[in-house]
N, C-alpha and C positions, 0 to 999 in steps of 0.2 A: 449570443456571440458577447452581448456586451454584460452580460451578467458574470460567463467565466471570466471574464476579463477583471470583472470588478472584484469578483469572488480570490483572483490571485494575487493582485496585489491587496487584498486585505490580511493574507498568508505572511507570518513573520517571514522576514529575511531568509534563515539558517532553513524554514522549511519550506520554503518553495523547490530548493531541487531534491527535497527528500518526504513527501506527502505522506504516500504510502510504497511502503518496501515489503516486497515478496521476498523472503528468503527461500530457498530451497535446496534439498542435498541432491551431492549425484544422482542422477539416474533420474530424478525426477519434472526434469525443466517442461515438459508436455502435462505434465498436473498443472504445472505452476502459470505454463501460457494457457490450458482449461479456465484456471482460474478469474486468469486479467481477464480474457474474452467475453467471459458473464459478467463479471466489473463491470466492464465498457458496455456490452450490449443488452444488458439486462436492467443495470442501474443509472449509465451514461455516466459512470465517471470517465474524466477524460484521462486519455495515454499516457499525457503528460504528469499524473498527479501520480503514477505507479512506475518502482523503478524496480527490475528481476535482480537479484541477488543471488548469485553460485557459493555456496557455502560450507566448506566438510562439518561446519557446526550451526545450521539453521536458525535452531532454536535460543542460541546462545545470547540473551540480552548485551548490548552493547552502552554506552553513554552515548551515541552521535544521537543528536538531534532528531526524531521522528515522531511522525504525528499518529500511526497507524502501522506496527510491523506485525506481519503474518510470515507463519512460516511452515513449509512443508517437510517432516522429517524424514528419513531414510525406508521407513515404509508405508508413505506416503500421508500418513496422520497431519490434517491442519490443525495448527494451535495459533493463538493471539497471545506474542510473547510481548509488545506493548501498546498500549492506546492512548493517544489525550483523549479524554471523552468531552469535553470543548471542542477538541476539535471532530468529532463525529459529530454531538448535535448542533453545531453553528456552520458548520461545514458542507459536510456529508450530506445531511440533511435533506437537501437541495435536489441526492441524487439518488438519495434512496427511497 
């Protein structure tokens, strides 16, 4: 538990609220929930790190501060929109 708290405090203030964003197209909520479940159960990524966002354009890159942005389009395909490789290497490797 101390490790999780330490990792959380080390993240930049802007990233704390939006560490991993999983955006999904209408009708793909179940698929997005399934992926979040896999991230939590198999990779032990805390649910607080993941934000689910419904969007008409889920794979559109935004300028917001997100460490890892994944999307599920209307066809159910998973894409990586943006990734901070330093975040993956230094923070998520604890879980992956």
